[in-house]
C-alpha positions in Angstrom: -73.6 4.1 -4.4 -70.1 3.8 -1.9 -69.8 -0.3 -1.2 -70.8 0.2 2.3 -74.2 0.9 1.3 -75.0 -2.7 -0.8 -74.2 -3.7 2.9 -74.1 -2.4 5.5 -74.4 -4.7 7.5 -72.8 -7.8 5.9 -70.1 -5.8 7.0 -70.0 -4.5 9.9 -71.4 -8.5 11.1 -67.3 -9.5 8.5 -66.2 -6.9 11.3 -67.0 -8.1 14.6 -65.6 -11.4 13.3 -62.4 -10.3 12.7 -61.9 -8.1 16.3 -63.4 -10.8 18.2 -60.9 -12.9 16.6 -58.1 -10.5 16.6 -58.7 -10.0 20.3 -55.0 -9.1 22.1 -55.5 -11.3 25.4 -56.9 -14.4 22.6 -53.2 -14.4 20.6 -51.6 -14.2 23.5 -53.2 -17.4 24.8 -52.9 -19.4 21.8 -48.9 -18.0 20.7 -47.2 -15.6 23.9 -48.3 -17.9 26.6 -47.9 -21.6 25.5 -43.9 -20.8 24.5 -43.7 -18.9 26.9 -44.3 -21.8 29.5 -42.2 -23.9 26.7 -39.2 -21.8 27.4 -39.7 -21.6 30.6 -38.4 -25.4 31.2 -35.1 -25.4 28.2 -32.7 -26.7 30.1 -29.6 -24.5 29.6 -26.1 -25.1 29.3 -24.2 -24.1 31.7 -22.1 -20.5 31.9 -22.4 -18.0 29.0 -22.9 -18.6 25.2 -18.9 -19.2 24.6 -20.0 -22.1 23.4 -18.6 -24.8 19.7 -21.7 -26.1 20.3 -23.7 -22.4 20.5 -25.4 -22.9 16.7 -26.7 -25.9 18.0 -28.0 -25.2 21.0 -29.9 -22.5 20.3 -31.1 -25.1 17.8 -32.2 -27.0 19.7 -34.0 -24.3 22.4 -36.7 -23.8 18.8 -37.0 -27.7 18.8 -38.3 -27.7 22.4 -40.3 -25.0 21.6 -41.9 -26.2 18.6 -42.5 -29.6 20.4 -44.8 -28.3 23.2 -46.1 -25.1 23.2 -46.9 -26.4 19.7 -46.6 -30.4 19.8 -49.7 -31.3 17.4 -48.0 -28.0 14.7 -45.2 -28.9 12.0 -42.4 -30.3 14.1 -38.6 -29.2 12.5 -35.5 -31.1 11.6 -32.4 -29.6 13.4 -31.1 -28.4 9.7 -34.5 -25.8 9.8 -34.5 -25.5 13.5 -30.1 -23.7 12.7 -32.2 -21.7 9.7 -35.3 -20.5 11.7 -32.8 -19.3 14.8 -30.6 -17.4 11.7 -33.7 -16.4 10.5 -34.9 -14.9 14.3 -32.5 -13.4 14.9 -31.6 -11.2 11.8 -35.0 -10.7 12.3 -34.8 -8.9 15.3 -31.3 -6.6 14.4 -30.9 -3.2 14.4 -28.6 -3.8 12.3 -28.1 -6.9 10.0 -24.8 -6.7 9.0 -23.5 -6.4 13.0 -26.7 -7.6 14.8 -28.8 -10.6 14.6 -26.8 -14.1 14.0 -23.6 -12.9 12.9 -23.5 -10.2 15.9 -24.0 -13.5 18.5 -21.9 -15.1 16.8 -18.7 -12.9 16.4 -20.7 -12.5 20.4 -20.3 -16.2 21.1 -16.6 -15.9 20.5 -15.5 -13.8 23.4 -14.9 -14.0 26.4 -17.3 -11.8 27.8 -20.6 -13.7 26.0 -23.7 -13.0 26.6 -25.7 -15.1 28.8 -28.4 -17.6 26.7 -31.2 -16.3 28.4 -30.8 -12.8 26.5 -30.7 -14.5 22.8 -33.6 -17.2 23.8 -35.8 -13.9 24.8 -34.8 -12.4 21.8 -35.5 -16.2 19.2 -38.4 -15.8 21.4 -40.0 -11.9 20.8 -38.8 -12.5 17.1 -41.1 -16.0 17.5 -43.8 -14.3 18.9 -44.3 -11.4 16.3 -43.5 -14.1 13.1 -46.4 -16.4 14.4 -48.8 -13.0 15.8 -48.5 -12.0 12.0 -49.0 -15.6 10.2 -52.5 -15.8 12.6 -53.8 -12.6 11.9 -52.8 -12.8 7.9 -55.3 -16.3 7.9 -58.1 -14.8 9.8 -57.8 -12.0 7.0 -57.9 -14.6 4.7 -60.3 -16.6 6.1 -63.0 -14.0 6.8 -62.5 -11.6 3.6 -62.1 -12.9 -0.1 -59.4 -11.2 -1.5 -60.4 -10.9 -4.7 -64.4 -9.4 -2.6 -62.8 -5.8 -3.6 -66.3 -4.0 -2.6 -66.5 -6.0 0.8 -62.5 -4.3 1.0 -63.8 -0.7 0.9 -67.2 -1.2 3.1 -65.2 -2.5 5.6 -62.2 0.2 5.4 -65.2 2.5 5.3 -66.5 1.4 9.1 -63.3 1.4 9.9 -62.4 5.2 9.2 -66.3 6.5 10.6 -65.4 4.8 14.0 -61.3 6.1 13.8 -62.5 9.8 12.5 -61.2 11.8 15.6 -57.9 9.7 15.6 -57.2 9.6 12.4 -55.4 12.5 9.8 -57.7 14.9 7.7 -56.7 13.5 4.6 -57.6 9.9 5.4 -60.6 10.5 7.7 -62.3 13.2 5.0 -61.0 10.7 1.6 -63.3 8.4 -0.5 -62.5 5.2 2.0 -61.3 3.6 -1.0 -58.4 4.9 -1.7 -57.1 3.5 1.2 -58.7 -0.3 0.8 -55.3 -1.7 0.6 -54.9 -0.3 3.8 -57.4 -2.3 5.6 -54.9 -4.8 7.5 -53.4 -1.4 9.4 -56.6 0.4 9.9 -58.2 -3.0 11.5 -55.0 -3.1 14.1 -54.8 0.9 15.1 -58.9 0.1 15.7 -57.8 -3.3 17.7 -55.3 -1.0 19.6 -57.6 2.2 20.6 -60.1 -0.9 22.0 -56.8 -2.2 24.3 -54.6 0.0 24.8 -51.4 -0.5 26.8 -52.4 -4.6 25.2 -50.4 -6.7 22.9 -49.9 -5.3 19.4 -51.3 -8.3 17.3 -51.3 -6.4 13.7 
């Protein structure tokens, strides 16, 4: 008996809830829009990022984002904000040794340091990516019991069936349980097909 044959209707119901909760437009409304609105009203110092207060300014910016975008959520202390800025800039770096926070610090010592808005854009981009991933993981965890292998296989089978024309032959023709561990990736692909040009959420 194939996994989905045990309860195909339930698998379809779970998948539909996942799709509803992971709509790109909804995630943008929950994450992107509040972050962008908060960033717009932050009072940056004049000039470039060549400042001895470089780290303090960026930490204050991230505190401002959390305070105004997510007032009911966890707020950051100055030290925590500083650590988060480092992590976000490093996550955004192409080369963590020459880019990221290290590169930003080196640039801040230069007479041609980048404007603040460039650093802000990198922090915002990395923050949105992190928050989207956290939200997606939370949705997956609340909708799918991690120990319910049968449901994971059933959902994988439904997704493969719906996307068969877009998948490589080894995935399209293989047993669904082989790809159940890649369920989140398949779901992300399916959402992308449903919302071409939208924000990537998984």
